TORDRENDREN-741794 format. One record per residue (C-alpha): x, y, z; residue number from 1. Coordinates in nm, 2 decimals. Last residue first. Example, Ala and Ser with C-alpha at 12.3 -4.5 7.8 and 13.67 -1.06 7.14 Angstrom:
REM TORDRENDREN-741794
      X      Y      Z   k
   1.37  -0.11   0.71   2
   1.23  -0.45   0.78   1
END
This chain:
REM TORDRENDREN-741794
      X      Y      Z   k
   7.87   8.32   2.30 726
   8.06   8.03   2.16 725
   8.14   7.68   2.32 724
   7.91   7.70   2.62 723
   7.89   7.38   2.79 722
   7.60   7.23   2.91 721
   7.53   6.95   3.14 720
   7.31   6.64   3.22 719
   7.38   6.44   3.52 718
   7.43   6.09   3.69 717
   7.76   6.18   3.88 716
   7.60   6.32   4.17 715
   7.33   6.07   4.25 714
   7.64   5.78   4.31 713
   7.70   6.01   4.57 712
   7.37   6.04   4.70 711
   7.35   5.66   4.69 710
   7.65   5.58   4.87 709
   7.97   5.50   4.75 708
   8.18   5.17   4.79 707
   8.43   5.15   4.50 706
   8.44   4.90   4.29 705
   8.43   5.10   3.93 704
   8.50   5.47   4.06 703
   8.28   5.65   4.29 702
   8.60   5.91   4.34 701
   8.35   6.21   4.28 700
   8.22   6.48   4.02 699
   8.30   6.16   3.74 698
   8.35   6.27   3.39 697
   8.41   5.93   3.18 696
   8.10   5.74   3.33 695
   7.89   5.75   3.01 694
   8.05   6.06   2.82 693
   7.73   6.06   2.61 692
   7.79   6.41   2.39 691
   7.54   6.62   2.18 690
   7.66   6.88   1.98 689
   7.45   7.21   1.96 688
   7.42   7.54   1.76 687
   7.42   7.34   1.46 686
   7.07   7.18   1.50 685
   6.89   7.49   1.50 684
   6.70   7.55   1.81 683
   6.31   7.57   1.74 682
   6.13   7.36   1.99 681
   6.17   7.05   1.84 680
   6.56   7.10   1.82 679
   6.59   7.18   2.17 678
   6.40   6.81   2.23 677
   6.61   6.64   1.97 676
   6.91   6.80   2.18 675
   6.76   6.61   2.47 674
   6.70   6.30   2.35 673
   7.05   6.34   2.16 672
   7.21   6.33   2.52 671
   7.00   6.06   2.65 670
   7.12   5.88   2.37 669
   7.42   5.97   2.43 668
   7.39   5.88   2.79 667
   7.29   5.52   2.72 666
   7.54   5.40   2.46 665
   7.87   5.53   2.68 664
   7.68   5.38   3.00 663
   7.70   5.03   2.81 662
   8.01   5.08   2.69 661
   8.13   5.12   3.05 660
   7.93   4.85   3.18 659
   7.65   4.90   3.49 658
   7.75   5.12   3.81 657
   8.00   5.41   3.78 656
   7.76   5.69   3.75 655
   7.67   5.79   3.44 654
   7.67   6.14   3.26 653
   7.50   6.36   2.97 652
   7.60   6.63   2.77 651
   7.49   6.90   2.56 650
   7.79   7.13   2.40 649
   7.69   7.45   2.30 648
   7.68   7.74   2.06 647
   7.54   8.06   2.14 646
   7.46   8.33   1.88 645
   7.08   8.32   1.93 644
   7.12   8.42   2.34 643
   6.76   8.50   2.44 642
   6.66   8.16   2.24 641
   6.93   7.96   2.36 640
   6.91   8.09   2.75 639
   6.51   8.04   2.70 638
   6.58   7.66   2.57 637
   6.78   7.63   2.90 636
   6.54   7.72   3.13 635
   6.30   7.50   2.91 634
   6.51   7.24   2.97 633
   6.49   7.23   3.32 632
   6.14   7.28   3.36 631
   6.09   7.00   3.06 630
   6.27   6.75   3.28 629
   5.93   6.65   3.53 628
   5.76   6.60   3.19 627
   6.02   6.31   3.09 626
   6.25   6.31   2.81 625
   6.27   5.98   2.69 624
   6.63   5.82   2.77 623
   6.52   5.47   2.92 622
   6.74   5.23   3.11 621
   6.58   5.32   3.47 620
   6.36   5.59   3.35 619
   6.53   5.98   3.32 618
   6.57   6.23   3.53 617
   6.69   6.64   3.45 616
   6.70   6.82   3.83 615
   6.93   7.02   3.76 614
   7.11   7.14   3.44 613
   7.47   7.17   3.54 612
   7.69   7.37   3.41 611
   8.01   7.31   3.22 610
   8.31   7.58   3.19 609
   8.42   7.56   2.82 608
   8.34   7.94   2.81 607
   8.20   8.15   3.10 606
   7.92   8.25   3.26 605
   7.80   8.56   3.40 604
   7.42   8.56   3.50 603
   7.17   8.84   3.51 602
   6.91   8.83   3.69 601
   6.56   9.07   3.65 600
   6.36   9.27   3.92 599
   6.00   9.39   3.80 598
   5.77   9.66   3.95 597
   5.46   9.77   3.73 596
   5.31  10.09   3.87 595
   5.01  10.31   3.79 594
   4.75  10.01   3.84 593
   4.46   9.91   3.57 592
   4.66   9.68   3.31 591
   4.35   9.57   3.08 590
   4.68   9.53   2.81 589
   4.99   9.68   3.00 588
   5.15   9.37   2.87 587
   5.54   9.34   2.99 586
   5.78   9.05   2.82 585
   6.07   8.96   2.95 584
   6.39   8.86   2.75 583
   6.74   8.79   2.94 582
   7.14   8.77   2.73 581
   7.37   8.58   2.92 580
   7.63   8.78   3.10 579
   7.98   8.69   2.92 578
   8.32   8.54   2.98 577
   8.57   8.45   2.78 576
   8.56   8.74   2.55 575
   8.68   8.92   2.83 574
   8.59   9.31   2.89 573
   8.21   9.29   2.97 572
   7.89   9.36   2.83 571
   7.52   9.36   2.96 570
   7.22   9.28   2.80 569
   6.85   9.29   2.88 568
   6.59   9.22   2.61 567
   6.25   9.36   2.68 566
   5.95   9.24   2.50 565
   5.63   9.48   2.50 564
   5.23   9.49   2.48 563
   5.03   9.76   2.45 562
   4.71   9.87   2.68 561
   4.82  10.18   2.83 560
   5.17  10.35   2.76 559
   5.47  10.19   2.95 558
   5.69  10.50   3.10 557
   6.02  10.41   3.25 556
   6.24  10.37   3.53 555
   6.54  10.19   3.58 554
   6.77  10.06   3.87 553
   7.09   9.88   3.82 552
   7.25  10.13   4.10 551
   7.43  10.34   3.84 550
   7.15  10.35   3.63 549
   6.97  10.08   3.40 548
   7.05  10.20   3.02 547
   6.79  10.26   2.77 546
   6.68  10.16   2.37 545
   6.34  10.22   2.25 544
   6.12  10.03   1.97 543
   5.80  10.11   1.81 542
   5.60   9.81   1.61 541
   5.32   9.95   1.73 540
   5.11   9.66   1.93 539
   5.50   9.47   1.93 538
   5.65   9.75   2.11 537
   5.96   9.66   2.12 536
   6.22   9.78   2.43 535
   6.60   9.70   2.45 534
   6.75   9.74   2.82 533
   7.12   9.74   2.84 532
   7.27   9.71   3.16 531
   7.42  10.05   3.28 530
   7.51   9.93   3.66 529
   7.46   9.57   3.83 528
   7.36   9.55   4.12 527
   7.46   9.28   4.36 526
   7.31   8.93   4.45 525
   7.60   8.77   4.39 524
   7.53   8.47   4.21 523
   7.24   8.58   3.98 522
   7.36   8.95   3.96 521
   7.08   9.24   4.01 520
   6.93   9.39   3.80 519
   6.60   9.61   3.90 518
   6.30   9.72   3.68 517
   6.06  10.03   3.77 516
   5.78  10.08   3.48 515
   5.51  10.34   3.53 514
   5.24  10.39   3.32 513
   5.13  10.63   3.10 512
   4.76  10.69   3.15 511
   4.47  10.57   3.30 510
   4.30  10.80   3.45 509
   4.37  10.89   3.85 508
   4.21  10.81   4.14 507
   4.13  11.03   4.45 506
   4.08  10.84   4.77 505
   3.85  10.92   5.08 504
   3.86  10.64   5.32 503
   3.66  10.71   5.63 502
   3.70  10.44   5.88 501
   3.39  10.31   6.19 500
   3.56  10.25   6.53 499
   3.53   9.88   6.61 498
   3.87   9.78   6.49 497
   3.93   9.73   6.14 496
   4.32   9.68   6.02 495
   4.33   9.81   5.67 494
   4.53   9.74   5.35 493
   4.55   9.97   5.01 492
   4.47   9.94   4.69 491
   4.38  10.16   4.45 490
   4.30  10.07   4.08 489
   4.42  10.32   3.78 488
   4.11  10.49   3.61 487
   3.94  10.43   3.30 486
   3.72  10.16   3.43 485
   3.68  10.23   3.79 484
   3.84  10.05   4.05 483
   3.87  10.07   4.46 482
   4.04   9.79   4.66 481
   4.04   9.74   5.00 480
   4.27   9.48   5.15 479
   4.21   9.32   5.51 478
   4.30   9.30   5.85 477
   3.98   9.25   6.12 476
   3.93   9.34   6.44 475
   3.52   9.44   6.29 474
   3.41   9.31   5.97 473
   3.31   9.53   5.73 472
   2.98   9.68   5.55 471
   3.06   9.96   5.33 470
   2.97  10.30   5.26 469
   3.03  10.50   4.95 468
   2.99  10.87   4.84 467
   3.08  11.01   4.51 466
   2.78  11.20   4.47 465
   2.66  11.03   4.17 464
   2.69  10.72   4.42 463
   2.98  10.52   4.41 462
   2.93  10.13   4.46 461
   2.98   9.88   4.74 460
   3.16   9.56   4.76 459
   3.21   9.26   5.08 458
   3.32   8.93   5.09 457
   3.60   8.93   4.77 456
   3.78   8.66   4.76 455
   4.11   8.59   4.73 454
   4.16   8.53   5.13 453
   4.52   8.56   5.33 452
   4.37   8.91   5.48 451
   4.00   8.96   5.44 450
   3.90   9.16   5.11 449
   3.73   9.47   5.06 448
   3.57   9.56   4.73 447
   3.51   9.92   4.62 446
   3.38   9.94   4.26 445
   3.33  10.35   4.13 444
   2.98  10.38   3.97 443
   3.01  10.79   4.05 442
   3.37  10.94   4.02 441
   3.32  11.27   4.22 440
   3.50  11.58   4.03 439
   3.86  11.66   4.17 438
   3.96  11.74   3.81 437
   4.27  11.55   3.83 436
   4.26  11.35   4.08 435
   3.92  11.21   3.97 434
   3.67  11.15   4.30 433
   3.60  10.91   4.54 432
   3.46  10.99   4.85 431
   3.41  10.80   5.19 430
   3.28  10.51   5.37 429
   3.37  10.18   5.56 428
   3.08  10.13   5.83 427
   3.21   9.83   6.13 426
   3.00   9.51   6.17 425
   2.86   9.35   6.47 424
   2.81   9.65   6.69 423
   2.62   9.55   7.05 422
   2.37   9.76   7.17 421
   2.23   9.96   7.47 420
   1.92  10.10   7.50 419
   1.85  10.40   7.72 418
   1.46  10.51   7.77 417
   1.28  10.84   7.72 416
   0.92  10.87   7.82 415
   0.92  10.56   8.04 414
   0.92  10.21   8.00 413
   0.95  10.16   7.57 412
   0.71   9.95   7.38 411
   0.71  10.29   7.14 410
   1.01  10.51   7.04 409
   1.13  10.75   7.33 408
   1.50  10.66   7.21 407
   1.87  10.67   7.41 406
   2.19  10.56   7.29 405
   2.43  10.29   7.40 404
   2.78  10.05   7.33 403
   2.92   9.75   7.33 402
   3.16   9.64   7.04 401
   3.48   9.68   7.23 400
   3.83   9.89   7.20 399
   3.68  10.20   7.29 398
   3.29  10.19   7.43 397
   3.03  10.37   7.26 396
   2.79  10.69   7.31 395
   2.49  10.80   7.14 394
   2.21  11.06   7.31 393
   1.96  11.06   7.06 392
   1.65  10.84   6.89 391
   1.33  11.06   6.86 390
   1.04  10.89   6.73 389
   1.04  10.73   6.35 388
   1.30  10.47   6.46 387
   1.68  10.47   6.45 386
   1.90  10.23   6.64 385
   1.73   9.93   6.47 384
   1.72  10.05   6.20 383
   1.97  10.26   6.01 382
   2.30  10.42   6.11 381
   2.18  10.77   5.83 380
   2.55  10.88   5.69 379
   2.62  11.23   5.72 378
   2.91  11.26   5.38 377
   3.29  11.31   5.54 376
   3.39  11.59   5.80 375
   3.73  11.75   5.75 374
   3.96  11.74   5.41 373
   4.24  11.53   5.63 372
   3.96  11.29   5.73 371
   3.68  11.24   6.00 370
   3.40  11.04   5.97 369
   3.00  11.11   5.97 368
   2.77  10.92   6.13 367
   2.38  11.01   6.21 366
   2.10  10.92   6.51 365
   1.75  11.02   6.41 364
   1.56  11.30   6.58 363
   1.22  11.29   6.46 362
   1.12  11.06   6.13 361
   1.27  10.82   5.97 360
   1.56  11.02   5.84 359
   1.69  11.25   5.55 358
   1.90  11.52   5.76 357
   1.73  11.81   5.94 356
   1.56  11.62   6.24 355
   1.93  11.54   6.37 354
   2.12  11.37   6.60 353
   2.52  11.32   6.64 352
   2.79  11.07   6.60 351
   3.15  11.22   6.50 350
   3.45  11.05   6.36 349
   3.76  11.13   6.61 348
   3.91  10.76   6.60 347
   3.84  10.73   6.99 346
   3.45  10.83   6.91 345
   3.32  11.18   6.91 344
   2.94  11.22   7.01 343
   2.71  11.50   6.95 342
   2.40  11.50   7.14 341
   2.20  11.80   6.89 340
   2.16  11.91   6.55 339
   1.81  12.06   6.51 338
   1.68  12.17   6.19 337
   1.85  12.41   5.95 336
   2.08  12.20   5.88 335
   2.45  12.17   6.06 334
   2.71  11.86   5.91 333
   2.78  11.93   5.55 332
   2.65  12.29   5.63 331
   2.96  12.37   5.91 330
   3.12  12.22   6.20 329
   3.05  12.59   6.34 328
   3.38  12.68   6.53 327
   3.33  12.82   6.89 326
   3.62  13.05   7.02 325
   3.93  12.87   7.21 324
   3.92  12.72   7.55 323
   4.23  12.81   7.77 322
   4.57  12.75   7.87 321
   4.70  12.53   7.63 320
   4.51  12.57   7.28 319
   4.28  12.40   7.38 318
   4.01  12.31   7.07 317
   3.65  12.40   7.06 316
   3.38  12.26   6.85 315
   3.03  12.34   6.72 314
   2.68  12.17   6.62 313
   2.39  12.39   6.53 312
   2.04  12.43   6.71 311
   1.74  12.59   6.56 310
   1.92  12.61   6.22 309
   2.24  12.75   6.06 308
   2.41  12.89   6.30 307
   2.50  13.32   6.36 306
   2.32  13.35   6.64 305
   2.39  13.09   6.94 304
   2.17  12.78   6.92 303
   2.42  12.56   7.09 302
   2.51  12.16   7.03 301
   2.91  12.07   7.20 300
   3.24  11.93   7.09 299
   3.49  12.00   7.30 298
   3.84  11.93   7.12 297
   4.22  11.90   7.27 296
   4.10  11.57   7.53 295
   4.34  11.32   7.34 294
   3.98  11.11   7.28 293
   3.81  11.38   7.18 292
   3.54  11.59   7.44 291
   3.16  11.56   7.39 290
   2.89  11.82   7.53 289
   2.55  11.87   7.49 288
   2.54  12.23   7.62 287
   2.50  12.59   7.48 286
   2.22  12.79   7.53 285
   2.16  13.15   7.45 284
   2.16  13.46   7.61 283
   2.32  13.36   7.94 282
   2.61  13.33   7.74 281
   2.90  13.04   7.75 280
   3.17  13.04   7.45 279
   3.41  13.18   7.64 278
   3.40  12.83   7.85 277
   3.54  12.89   8.19 276
   3.20  12.84   8.42 275
   3.34  12.68   8.72 274
   3.22  12.39   9.01 273
   3.53  12.29   9.20 272
   3.35  11.93   9.34 271
   3.29  11.59   9.21 270
   3.27  11.30   9.50 269
   3.53  11.01   9.66 268
   3.62  11.29   9.86 267
   4.03  11.17   9.85 266
   3.93  11.11   9.50 265
   3.86  11.48   9.42 264
   3.69  11.44   9.03 263
   3.68  11.78   8.87 262
   3.37  12.01   8.78 261
   3.31  12.26   8.46 260
   3.03  12.43   8.35 259
   2.87  12.44   8.02 258
   2.58  12.63   8.01 257
   2.18  12.58   7.91 256
   1.96  12.93   7.94 255
   1.71  13.01   8.19 254
   1.44  13.23   8.03 253
   1.35  13.60   8.05 252
   1.36  13.71   7.69 251
   1.66  13.92   7.79 250
   1.83  13.57   7.95 249
   1.78  13.45   8.30 248
   2.05  13.37   8.55 247
   1.97  13.12   8.84 246
   2.13  13.18   9.18 245
   2.23  12.90   9.46 244
   2.61  12.98   9.36 243
   2.54  12.86   9.01 242
   2.25  12.85   8.78 241
   2.20  12.89   8.41 240
   2.07  12.54   8.38 239
   2.33  12.29   8.34 238
   2.53  12.10   8.04 237
   2.83  11.93   8.30 236
   3.17  11.89   8.18 235
   3.30  11.65   8.40 234
   3.71  11.62   8.49 233
   3.93  11.36   8.60 232
   3.80  11.09   8.42 231
   4.10  11.03   8.18 230
   4.01  11.13   7.86 229
   3.81  11.41   8.00 228
   3.45  11.33   8.11 227
   3.10  11.42   7.94 226
   2.73  11.50   8.08 225
   2.40  11.56   8.04 224
   2.30  11.67   8.21 223
   2.17  11.91   8.52 222
   1.82  12.07   8.49 221
   1.73  12.31   8.83 220
   1.73  12.28   9.19 219
   2.13  12.10   9.16 218
   2.31  11.80   9.09 217
   2.67  11.80   9.03 216
   2.84  11.94   9.29 215
   2.95  11.60   9.44 214
   2.80  11.25   9.42 213
   2.62  11.10   9.13 212
   2.24  11.02   9.21 211
   2.25  10.63   9.21 210
   2.19  10.37   8.97 209
   2.24   9.95   8.96 208
   2.33   9.81   8.61 207
   2.33   9.41   8.62 206
   2.61   9.17   8.64 205
   2.45   9.01   8.92 204
   2.69   9.11   9.14 203
   2.65   9.50   9.02 202
   2.70   9.69   8.75 201
   2.74  10.08   8.83 200
   2.46  10.34   8.71 199
   2.58  10.69   8.82 198
   2.32  10.95   8.81 197
   2.30  11.27   8.68 196
   1.96  11.45   8.76 195
   1.69  11.66   8.51 194
   1.41  11.84   8.67 193
   1.14  11.64   8.85 192
   0.80  11.50   8.60 191
   0.50  11.76   8.43 190
   0.75  11.75   8.14 189
   0.73  12.15   8.08 188
   0.63  12.25   8.43 187
   0.95  12.13   8.59 186
   0.83  11.97   8.93 185
   1.02  12.03   9.25 184
   1.10  11.82   9.55 183
   1.43  11.76   9.47 182
   1.69  11.60   9.62 181
   1.47  11.32   9.72 180
   1.47  11.17   9.32 179
   1.12  11.16   9.15 178
   1.22  11.06   8.75 177
   1.40  11.34   8.56 176
   1.70  11.15   8.40 175
   2.03  11.19   8.29 174
   2.32  10.92   8.20 173
   2.67  10.82   8.37 172
   2.76  10.49   8.28 171
   2.95  10.21   8.45 170
   3.28  10.08   8.57 169
   3.47  10.41   8.54 168
   3.25  10.61   8.32 167
   3.11  10.59   7.99 166
   2.79  10.79   7.86 165
   2.41  10.81   7.86 164
   2.22  11.05   7.73 163
   1.86  10.94   7.85 162
   1.66  10.84   8.10 161
   1.30  11.03   8.06 160
   1.02  10.97   8.34 159
   0.90  10.58   8.35 158
   1.18  10.45   8.46 157
   1.47  10.27   8.26 156
   1.76  10.14   8.47 155
   1.70   9.75   8.36 154
   1.85   9.74   7.99 153
   1.72   9.57   7.68 152
   1.98   9.50   7.42 151
   1.94   9.56   7.04 150
   2.20   9.48   6.81 149
   2.37   9.67   6.53 148
   2.62   9.72   6.24 147
   2.37   9.46   6.02 146
   2.16   9.75   5.98 145
   1.78   9.62   5.95 144
   1.56   9.83   5.64 143
   1.38  10.10   5.71 142
   1.65  10.34   5.59 141
   1.66  10.17   5.28 140
   1.32  10.11   5.23 139
   1.25  10.44   5.28 138
   1.47  10.56   4.94 137
   1.19  10.83   4.84 136
   1.14  10.89   5.20 135
   1.52  10.98   5.23 134
   1.52  11.22   4.91 133
   1.22  11.39   5.08 132
   1.39  11.45   5.35 131
   1.68  11.59   5.18 130
   1.47  11.82   4.97 129
   1.26  11.93   5.25 128
   1.60  12.05   5.44 127
   1.76  12.26   5.24 126
   1.54  12.57   5.35 125
   1.52  12.85   5.06 124
   1.25  12.64   4.85 123
   1.03  12.84   5.15 122
   0.68  12.76   4.99 121
   0.73  12.51   4.75 120
   0.96  12.31   4.95 119
   0.62  12.33   5.22 118
   0.43  12.19   4.96 117
   0.69  11.88   4.91 116
   0.73  11.83   5.25 115
   0.36  11.84   5.29 114
   0.34  11.55   4.97 113
   0.57  11.34   5.15 112
   0.41  11.35   5.47 111
   0.09  11.19   5.29 110
   0.31  10.94   5.18 109
   0.52  10.82   5.49 108
   0.22  10.84   5.73 107
   0.47  10.67   5.99 106
   0.36  10.88   6.28 105
   0.68  11.04   6.29 104
   0.67  11.12   5.94 103
   0.28  11.29   5.99 102
   0.41  11.45   6.26 101
   0.71  11.62   6.08 100
   0.48  11.75   5.75  99
   0.26  11.91   6.02  98
   0.57  12.05   6.14  97
   0.65  12.21   5.79  96
   0.29  12.26   5.74  95
   0.31  12.49   6.02  94
   0.64  12.66   5.92  93
   0.46  12.75   5.61  92
   0.20  12.92   5.82  91
  -0.19  12.72   5.84  90
  -0.46  12.89   5.80  89
  -0.64  12.68   5.53  88
  -0.85  12.60   5.73  87
  -0.74  12.20   5.61  86
  -0.43  12.34   5.70  85
  -0.48  12.45   6.03  84
  -0.68  12.13   6.13  83
  -0.43  11.90   6.04  82
  -0.19  12.11   6.22  81
  -0.43  11.97   6.54  80
  -0.47  11.63   6.47  79
  -0.09  11.60   6.37  78
   0.02  11.72   6.71  77
  -0.20  11.48   6.92  76
  -0.01  11.19   6.71  75
   0.32  11.35   6.73  74
   0.32  11.36   7.10  73
   0.66  11.52   7.23  72
   0.57  11.78   7.46  71
   0.68  12.01   7.19  70
   0.47  11.89   6.89  69
   0.22  11.87   7.17  68
   0.21  12.27   7.28  67
   0.29  12.34   6.90  66
  -0.07  12.20   6.78  65
  -0.26  12.28   7.06  64
  -0.13  12.64   7.02  63
  -0.24  12.61   6.63  62
  -0.60  12.46   6.71  61
  -0.65  12.76   7.01  60
  -0.53  13.05   6.77  59
  -0.74  12.93   6.49  58
  -1.10  12.89   6.69  57
  -1.28  12.64   6.49  56
  -1.42  12.44   6.78  55
  -1.50  12.72   6.96  54
  -1.68  12.62   7.29  53
  -1.48  12.30   7.33  52
  -1.17  12.44   7.16  51
  -1.14  12.69   7.40  50
  -1.15  12.47   7.72  49
  -0.89  12.27   7.49  48
  -0.65  12.58   7.45  47
  -0.68  12.61   7.87  46
  -0.57  12.25   7.91  45
  -0.30  12.22   7.67  44
  -0.17  12.58   7.83  43
  -0.15  12.45   8.18  42
   0.07  12.14   8.04  41
   0.27  12.33   7.82  40
   0.41  12.51   8.10  39
   0.68  12.64   7.91  38
   0.71  13.00   8.03  37
   0.60  13.11   7.72  36
   0.33  12.89   7.63  35
   0.20  12.95   8.01  34
   0.15  13.33   7.87  33
  -0.01  13.21   7.59  32
  -0.27  13.01   7.72  31
  -0.33  13.29   7.95  30
  -0.43  13.55   7.69  29
  -0.61  13.26   7.51  28
  -0.84  13.22   7.82  27
  -0.89  13.59   7.89  26
  -1.01  13.63   7.52  25
  -1.21  13.37   7.53  24
  -1.41  13.51   7.87  23
  -1.39  13.87   7.65  22
  -1.59  13.69   7.37  21
  -1.83  13.50   7.59  20
  -1.87  13.87   7.83  19
  -1.95  14.02   7.46  18
  -2.22  13.72   7.36  17
  -2.40  13.78   7.68  16
  -2.39  14.10   7.68  15
  -2.55  14.11   7.36  14
  -2.76  13.83   7.49  13
  -2.85  14.05   7.80  12
  -2.97  14.34   7.57  11
  -3.16  14.18   7.30  10
  -3.35  13.98   7.61   9
  -3.46  14.32   7.73   8
  -3.58  14.48   7.39   7
  -3.79  14.12   7.38   6
  -3.93  14.20   7.70   5
  -4.00  14.59   7.63   4
  -4.15  14.51   7.34   3
  -4.42  14.26   7.47   2
  -4.50  14.47   7.72   1
END
């Protein structure tokens, strides 16, 4: 009897164990089916039943990790990815998602170690090195960006509200809040399917929302949307559902497509929905449209085959009759991860969200400027726009500092919320390269000056890859300067608005400097041809002589870091009339510009024709040379220095007031003082004759006894020089 009882107990135990194993298999199969149907909530419930009885079940742990990741719960996802990691059953993909969850939960140190492990396991995936680089520069990524100031909105619900875009006097956005239109639940989120809403500004200055009218919303997902520049055409992202029929792909899922609708002013709603895009497909998703300001380019997201990652960004060009084949934006923008929600601003700059570039966690917002060379280096927009969670769906107003974006960051109202922001500054970015080699120039200095000011107010230096970022004042005229030792300086004037600016520069190494000379007649302003210009390189003693062309122009190449003296002369056919020689000095020492522009005037003078030296004044009854007279005498000094064979008479004159004999005495003293001043500065005494004429050579009728004004008497009190010999 005892042996029979024991035998029956063993049989019952085996039956019970077999039943438990069978039940476990059934649970896991059912959970897997729910996962395939994107019914993650039911899958989570079943996986938890299995885990409760079998805490070490790898399939259930893996399923929970994936389900919590896809439903946007990184804290719970981290727990189960950690269990996989500890059990030794984690795949390389699990390691990457574990690192992402840690990053989203601000556990940056552990996240970096997991990204390093993933990089060792999958070295071909370029995401990990870039994300690690971002984690090494975490303080920079986390520092508040002065560009943006956040504003709260009143339109957010407990559900997901996201992807706003400007439309007339308000915004249009997508939401899965409960609506009267659809009495169905999306098993993925547990909320309603997405609908498109319009929020307009009410009398209190607040946004009030309502469902967009027309053939926009249906029984499946609708949104987000984009509009043509004139707001007459809508580009709607929607589940592959048209004419009350959903079309599934070969894997039994309904993909996304972009549909085109037109606005009917008479009906005040959207009508005529079509599927006109050649890149739409039932086998992959296409969505998140954005239209360029000229309406010629449509940017969008897709997981179509041949991309770089999970989802890539593409664009299509309107050729006049249809949208062309989609063009992938390339590896500069797209990563092995997710690139989504593109937005093209008025200037053509690209904004988008990604989890493949270095960031703070989840989807972060990025910017890439547009230039002739294509898109520039991707720039992380920093906080407060970015957080450790998903930040996406950005839009900006034209010629205004306002904008909106979406985020599921902590502290929000619902699953995803819409935030407003104001742009206080503007980004100027680009790459500096060597003109000859095309290689990046590291350590180049970029400076900004406001127009009319001499002090730099913003400054940056290029990174090892030649890239730079400057934070500039918006809506301002300013000058930007690019400098690197050993290269010529580049300068340009810019006018900032609110959109970022991309300025790429190729700097030329310092070499020969172009000197551009123009020579004109001082009196007529006309160009003087065939002017002789003698160059003397006083640094090394070399000399050269050249002539201006028929237009009085000369282009001459100067060596860097040299001192030059120039002498300009022009012969005439007359012995009594000559252009006086003019000298000049030019230095290229520490000169970093490619060109020097210099204009000269030659003065045509005649023998024995007096020339008045303006502004030569003396104190009453004095003859010493005042400081204010030295500038004009300095002009005469230069003429005499430039023309070493010239001889002159320097004369002083008085008005008719005072005794004639005394005026002769005083003017003689003054003329002698002027000659002495020139002699002290190196002019030989034999080249100058000092004469005091008193009141003998009046230039008007103000002689003795004739009443005259002070101005008329002033005309007679003058100092002149007369050329006696050229």
